[in-house]
N, CA, C and O atoms as a GROMACS GRO file, in nm:
protein
  316
    1MET      N    1  -0.507   1.933  -2.518
    1MET     CA    2  -0.627   1.902  -2.513
    1MET      C    3  -0.625   1.793  -2.468
    1MET      O    4  -0.526   1.722  -2.485
    2VAL      N    5  -0.718   1.756  -2.408
    2VAL     CA    6  -0.699   1.608  -2.315
    2VAL      C    7  -0.813   1.445  -2.292
    2VAL      O    8  -0.934   1.420  -2.285
    3CYS      N    9  -0.748   1.408  -2.290
    3CYS     CA   10  -0.730   1.269  -2.399
    3CYS      C   11  -0.929   1.277  -2.344
    3CYS      O   12  -0.980   1.367  -2.278
    4ILE      N   13  -1.006   1.141  -2.405
    4ILE     CA   14  -1.078   1.094  -2.351
    4ILE      C   15  -1.132   1.034  -2.214
    4ILE      O   16  -1.216   1.064  -2.129
    5PRO      N   17  -1.019   0.910  -2.243
    5PRO     CA   18  -1.062   0.830  -2.099
    5PRO      C   19  -1.000   0.924  -1.955
    5PRO      O   20  -0.989   0.847  -1.860
    6CYS      N   21  -0.964   1.049  -1.925
    6CYS     CA   22  -0.933   1.173  -1.880
    6CYS      C   23  -1.034   1.240  -1.808
    6CYS      O   24  -1.032   1.286  -1.694
    7ILE      N   25  -1.167   1.238  -1.937
    7ILE     CA   26  -1.310   1.287  -1.914
    7ILE      C   27  -1.379   1.194  -1.911
    7ILE      O   28  -1.470   1.221  -1.834
    8VAL      N   29  -1.397   1.055  -1.967
    8VAL     CA   30  -1.519   0.920  -1.974
    8VAL      C   31  -1.460   0.897  -1.814
    8VAL      O   32  -1.518   0.925  -1.709
    9ILE      N   33  -1.345   0.846  -1.830
    9ILE     CA   34  -1.392   0.727  -1.676
    9ILE      C   35  -1.372   0.856  -1.509
    9ILE      O   36  -1.405   0.788  -1.412
   10PRO      N   37  -1.339   0.978  -1.468
   10PRO     CA   38  -1.445   1.045  -1.403
   10PRO      C   39  -1.564   1.019  -1.400
   10PRO      O   40  -1.610   0.957  -1.304
   11VAL      N   41  -1.623   1.049  -1.478
   11VAL     CA   42  -1.759   1.120  -1.510
   11VAL      C   43  -1.786   0.964  -1.521
   11VAL      O   44  -1.860   0.972  -1.422
   12LEU      N   45  -1.792   0.817  -1.556
   12LEU     CA   46  -1.862   0.722  -1.494
   12LEU      C   47  -1.798   0.694  -1.356
   12LEU      O   48  -1.897   0.678  -1.285
   13LEU      N   49  -1.698   0.681  -1.286
   13LEU     CA   50  -1.710   0.662  -1.174
   13LEU      C   51  -1.837   0.781  -1.068
   13LEU      O   52  -1.902   0.750  -0.968
   14TRP      N   53  -1.833   0.900  -1.133
   14TRP     CA   54  -1.888   0.988  -1.046
   14TRP      C   55  -2.084   0.900  -1.041
   14TRP      O   56  -2.157   0.872  -0.946
   15VAL      N   57  -2.100   0.885  -1.182
   15VAL     CA   58  -2.228   0.835  -1.218
   15VAL      C   59  -2.258   0.732  -1.045
   15VAL      O   60  -2.299   0.754  -0.931
   16TYR      N   61  -2.194   0.596  -1.142
   16TYR     CA   62  -2.164   0.488  -0.996
   16TYR      C   63  -2.161   0.538  -0.842
   16TYR      O   64  -2.227   0.499  -0.746
   17LYS      N   65  -2.073   0.624  -0.850
   17LYS     CA   66  -1.998   0.649  -0.702
   17LYS      C   67  -2.245   0.687  -0.661
   17LYS      O   68  -2.329   0.635  -0.587
   18ARG      N   69  -2.246   0.766  -0.733
   18ARG     CA   70  -2.382   0.905  -0.700
   18ARG      C   71  -2.499   0.792  -0.772
   18ARG      O   72  -2.574   0.750  -0.683
   19PHE      N   73  -2.518   0.762  -0.847
   19PHE     CA   74  -2.646   0.686  -0.883
   19PHE      C   75  -2.653   0.491  -0.859
   19PHE      O   76  -2.748   0.437  -0.802
   20LEU      N   77  -2.537   0.418  -0.915
   20LEU     CA   78  -2.535   0.352  -0.842
   20LEU      C   79  -2.487   0.268  -0.772
   20LEU      O   80  -2.507   0.149  -0.746
   21GLU      N   81  -2.383   0.387  -0.728
   21GLU     CA   82  -2.347   0.225  -0.543
   21GLU      C   83  -2.446   0.223  -0.456
   21GLU      O   84  -2.424   0.144  -0.364
   22PRO      N   85  -2.587   0.303  -0.444
   22PRO     CA   86  -2.592   0.289  -0.337
   22PRO      C   87  -2.754   0.119  -0.378
   22PRO      O   88  -2.807   0.038  -0.302
   23PHE      N   89  -2.764   0.139  -0.493
   23PHE     CA   90  -2.838   0.019  -0.524
   23PHE      C   91  -2.758  -0.088  -0.504
   23PHE      O   92  -2.825  -0.170  -0.442
   24LEU      N   93  -2.644  -0.130  -0.527
   24LEU     CA   94  -2.573  -0.245  -0.552
   24LEU      C   95  -2.465  -0.279  -0.401
   24LEU      O   96  -2.421  -0.377  -0.342
   25TYR      N   97  -2.462  -0.167  -0.392
   25TYR     CA   98  -2.430  -0.183  -0.217
   25TYR      C   99  -2.461  -0.281  -0.187
   25TYR      O  100  -2.418  -0.385  -0.237
   26PRO      N  101  -2.556  -0.272  -0.081
   26PRO     CA  102  -2.625  -0.400  -0.053
   26PRO      C  103  -2.613  -0.552  -0.077
   26PRO      O  104  -2.580  -0.645  -0.003
   27LEU      N  105  -2.663  -0.544  -0.239
   27LEU     CA  106  -2.641  -0.644  -0.275
   27LEU      C  107  -2.468  -0.700  -0.234
   27LEU      O  108  -2.446  -0.795  -0.159
   28ILE      N  109  -2.398  -0.645  -0.278
   28ILE     CA  110  -2.226  -0.813  -0.285
   28ILE      C  111  -2.222  -0.697  -0.144
   28ILE      O  112  -2.157  -0.740  -0.048
   29SER      N  113  -2.260  -0.610  -0.132
   29SER     CA  114  -2.174  -0.582   0.082
   29SER      C  115  -2.151  -0.783   0.118
   29SER      O  116  -2.041  -0.839   0.124
   30PRO      N  117  -2.264  -0.840   0.132
   30PRO     CA  118  -2.224  -0.979   0.170
   30PRO      C  119  -2.134  -1.093   0.138
   30PRO      O  120  -2.076  -1.180   0.203
   31ILE      N  121  -2.146  -1.052  -0.025
   31ILE     CA  122  -2.022  -1.167  -0.054
   31ILE      C  123  -1.883  -1.070  -0.052
   31ILE      O  124  -1.833  -1.113  -0.156
   32VAL      N  125  -1.812  -0.995  -0.015
   32VAL     CA  126  -1.783  -0.935  -0.039
   32VAL      C  127  -1.654  -0.931   0.105
   32VAL      O  128  -1.531  -0.918   0.108
   33ASN      N  129  -1.822  -0.960   0.270
   33ASN     CA  130  -1.776  -0.960   0.357
   33ASN      C  131  -1.720  -1.127   0.370
   33ASN      O  132  -1.658  -1.155   0.472
   34THR      N  133  -1.741  -1.222   0.280
   34THR     CA  134  -1.789  -1.380   0.334
   34THR      C  135  -1.664  -1.419   0.253
   34THR      O  136  -1.596  -1.517   0.283
   35VAL      N  137  -1.633  -1.324   0.131
   35VAL     CA  138  -1.466  -1.390   0.065
   35VAL      C  139  -1.363  -1.244   0.129
   35VAL      O  140  -1.252  -1.273   0.084
   36TRP      N  141  -1.346  -1.112   0.204
   36TRP     CA  142  -1.228  -1.129   0.230
   36TRP      C  143  -1.315  -1.062   0.415
   36TRP      O  144  -1.394  -0.967   0.416
   37PRO      N  145  -1.288  -1.112   0.501
   37PRO     CA  146  -1.298  -1.113   0.641
   37PRO      C  147  -1.257  -1.040   0.696
   37PRO      O  148  -1.143  -1.032   0.651
   38LYS      N  149  -1.271  -0.940   0.805
   38LYS     CA  150  -1.217  -0.813   0.865
   38LYS      C  151  -1.109  -0.879   0.954
   38LYS      O  152  -1.146  -0.974   1.022
   39LYS      N  153  -0.989  -0.843   0.960
   39LYS     CA  154  -0.903  -0.928   1.057
   39LYS      C  155  -0.871  -0.801   1.160
   39LYS      O  156  -0.849  -0.683   1.132
   40ALA      N  157  -0.875  -0.839   1.234
   40ALA     CA  158  -0.850  -0.698   1.372
   40ALA      C  159  -0.691  -0.716   1.356
   40ALA      O  160  -0.601  -0.792   1.319
   41VAL      N  161  -0.728  -0.572   1.421
   41VAL     CA  162  -0.608  -0.442   1.408
   41VAL      C  163  -0.513  -0.460   1.526
   41VAL      O  164  -0.539  -0.362   1.595
   42GLN      N  165  -0.390  -0.548   1.605
   42GLN     CA  166  -0.374  -0.507   1.691
   42GLN      C  167  -0.290  -0.450   1.711
   42GLN      O  168  -0.185  -0.477   1.651
   43GLU      N  169  -0.298  -0.318   1.826
   43GLU     CA  170  -0.092  -0.314   1.862
   43GLU      C  171  -0.041  -0.323   1.882
   43GLU      O  172  -0.002  -0.387   1.979
   44THR      N  173   0.038  -0.229   1.759
   44THR     CA  174   0.248  -0.213   1.836
   44THR      C  175   0.254  -0.196   1.948
   44THR      O  176   0.146  -0.162   1.996
   45GLY      N  177   0.392  -0.210   2.065
   45GLY     CA  178   0.411  -0.184   2.154
   45GLY      C  179   0.541  -0.057   2.126
   45GLY      O  180   0.533   0.030   2.039
   46THR      N  181   0.635  -0.070   2.205
   46THR     CA  182   0.724   0.061   2.173
   46THR      C  183   0.779   0.024   2.147
   46THR      O  184   0.872   0.091   2.192
   47SER      N  185   0.853  -0.108   2.059
   47SER     CA  186   0.962  -0.117   1.947
   47SER      C  187   0.918  -0.029   1.785
   47SER      O  188   0.986   0.019   1.694
   48ASP      N  189   0.837  -0.036   1.799
   48ASP     CA  190   0.800  -0.011   1.654
   48ASP      C  191   0.731   0.132   1.674
   48ASP      O  192   0.635   0.162   1.603
   49GLN      N  193   0.788   0.232   1.786
   49GLN     CA  194   0.738   0.303   1.810
   49GLN      C  195   0.842   0.464   1.726
   49GLN      O  196   0.796   0.578   1.720
   50LYS      N  197   0.908   0.444   1.701
   50LYS     CA  198   1.051   0.522   1.633
   50LYS      C  199   0.992   0.544   1.513
   50LYS      O  200   0.952   0.648   1.460
   51ALA      N  201   0.990   0.369   1.457
   51ALA     CA  202   0.926   0.362   1.341
   51ALA      C  203   0.865   0.417   1.277
   51ALA      O  204   0.901   0.436   1.161
   52MET      N  205   0.776   0.453   1.314
   52MET     CA  206   0.599   0.515   1.324
   52MET      C  207   0.639   0.673   1.350
   52MET      O  208   0.551   0.754   1.319
   53GLU      N  209   0.747   0.720   1.397
   53GLU     CA  210   0.780   0.821   1.498
   53GLU      C  211   0.899   0.923   1.326
   53GLU      O  212   0.896   1.031   1.267
   54LYS      N  213   0.971   0.807   1.324
   54LYS     CA  214   0.999   0.801   1.118
   54LYS      C  215   0.954   0.835   1.027
   54LYS      O  216   0.985   0.928   0.952
   55MET      N  217   0.845   0.733   1.022
   55MET     CA  218   0.746   0.792   0.918
   55MET      C  219   0.668   0.936   0.945
   55MET      O  220   0.676   1.027   0.863
   56ASN      N  221   0.595   0.949   1.062
   56ASN     CA  222   0.558   1.039   1.094
   56ASN      C  223   0.665   1.180   1.093
   56ASN      O  224   0.629   1.281   1.153
   57GLY      N  225   0.770   1.176   1.037
   57GLY     CA  226   0.847   1.301   1.025
   57GLY      C  227   0.914   1.319   1.142
   57GLY      O  228   1.029   1.356   1.121
   58ASN      N  229   0.879   1.303   1.291
   58ASN     CA  230   0.926   1.342   1.440
   58ASN      C  231   1.037   1.294   1.489
   58ASN      O  232   1.057   1.259   1.605
   59VAL      N  233   1.136   1.291   1.366
   59VAL     CA  234   1.299   1.232   1.379
   59VAL      C  235   1.336   1.338   1.347
   59VAL      O  236   1.291   1.401   1.251
   60LYS      N  237   1.491   1.400   1.479
   60LYS     CA  238   1.530   1.526   1.519
   60LYS      C  239   1.668   1.475   1.505
   60LYS      O  240   1.734   1.411   1.586
   61ALA      N  241   1.697   1.515   1.392
   61ALA     CA  242   1.874   1.535   1.336
   61ALA      C  243   1.979   1.472   1.400
   61ALA      O  244   1.893   1.439   1.481
   62GLU      N  245   2.099   1.414   1.451
   62GLU     CA  246   2.108   1.431   1.570
   62GLU      C  247   2.294   1.477   1.502
   62GLU      O  248   2.398   1.414   1.516
   63SER      N  249   2.264   1.624   1.424
   63SER     CA  250   2.351   1.576   1.408
   63SER      C  251   2.492   1.747   1.490
   63SER      O  252   2.453   1.833   1.569
   64ASN      N  253   2.624   1.739   1.439
   64ASN     CA  254   2.649   1.875   1.530
   64ASN      C  255   2.699   1.966   1.362
   64ASN      O  256   2.733   2.084   1.367
   65GLY      N  257   2.696   1.923   1.287
   65GLY     CA  258   2.762   2.007   1.157
   65GLY      C  259   2.622   2.077   1.098
   65GLY      O  260   2.511   2.067   1.151
   66GLU      N  261   2.646   2.129   1.012
   66GLU     CA  262   2.570   2.154   0.921
   66GLU      C  263   2.486   2.172   0.788
   66GLU      O  264   2.413   2.270   0.806
   67ALA      N  265   2.470   2.130   0.689
   67ALA     CA  266   2.450   2.081   0.579
   67ALA      C  267   2.466   2.134   0.493
   67ALA      O  268   2.389   2.226   0.466
   68THR      N  269   2.560   2.107   0.422
   68THR     CA  270   2.582   2.205   0.236
   68THR      C  271   2.444   2.180   0.152
   68THR      O  272   2.331   2.160   0.197
   69ALA      N  273   2.490   2.189   0.008
   69ALA     CA  274   2.411   2.201  -0.075
   69ALA      C  275   2.437   2.061  -0.111
   69ALA      O  276   2.342   1.992  -0.075
   70ASN      N  277   2.504   2.011  -0.153
   70ASN     CA  278   2.534   1.794  -0.168
   70ASN      C  279   2.520   1.692  -0.102
   70ASN      O  280   2.539   1.573  -0.126
   71GLY      N  281   2.458   1.793   0.050
   71GLY     CA  282   2.352   1.708   0.147
   71GLY      C  283   2.468   1.616   0.208
   71GLY      O  284   2.472   1.495   0.228
   72SER      N  285   2.552   1.708   0.228
   72SER     CA  286   2.641   1.635   0.291
   72SER      C  287   2.691   1.761   0.425
   72SER      O  288   2.638   1.872   0.430
   73ILE      N  289   2.820   1.707   0.544
   73ILE     CA  290   2.717   1.695   0.601
   73ILE      C  291   2.842   1.792   0.673
   73ILE      O  292   2.934   1.711   0.661
   74THR      N  293   2.881   1.866   0.715
   74THR     CA  294   3.022   1.961   0.723
   74THR      C  295   3.091   2.025   0.932
   74THR      O  296   3.084   2.135   0.987
   75ASP      N  297   3.104   1.996   0.943
   75ASP     CA  298   3.197   2.036   1.124
   75ASP      C  299   3.199   2.218   1.070
   75ASP      O  300   3.251   2.275   0.974
   76LYS      N  301   3.116   2.263   1.185
   76LYS     CA  302   3.192   2.414   1.228
   76LYS      C  303   3.279   2.436   1.285
   76LYS      O  304   3.279   2.551   1.329
   77LYS      N  305   3.357   2.382   1.307
   77LYS     CA  306   3.428   2.390   1.379
   77LYS      C  307   3.572   2.331   1.281
   77LYS      O  308   3.604   2.212   1.280
   78THR      N  309   3.635   2.422   1.213
   78THR     CA  310   3.713   2.384   1.136
   78THR      C  311   3.872   2.493   1.200
   78THR      O  312   3.871   2.616   1.208
   79ASP      N  313   3.924   2.452   1.216
   79ASP     CA  314   4.052   2.451   1.264
   79ASP      C  315   4.152   2.458   1.257
   79ASP      O  316   4.222   2.444   1.357
   0.00000   0.00000   0.00000
């Protein structure tokens, strides 16, 4: 059984977004813009490029071994 707030809150948000926001937003936006002014986004250099690649998942692993089930890396050649 679904709880009452799980039904009521999305319905109230939909009603606000659909019907109330078009009338309230023009009244509230000038006040909000004075309280929270937009700050310019500054472009980062190449030093943060590696961090961004890690966040995007573009970094290639630098391992010559093979991963086991527990996550440790073992060497392929064992003599």
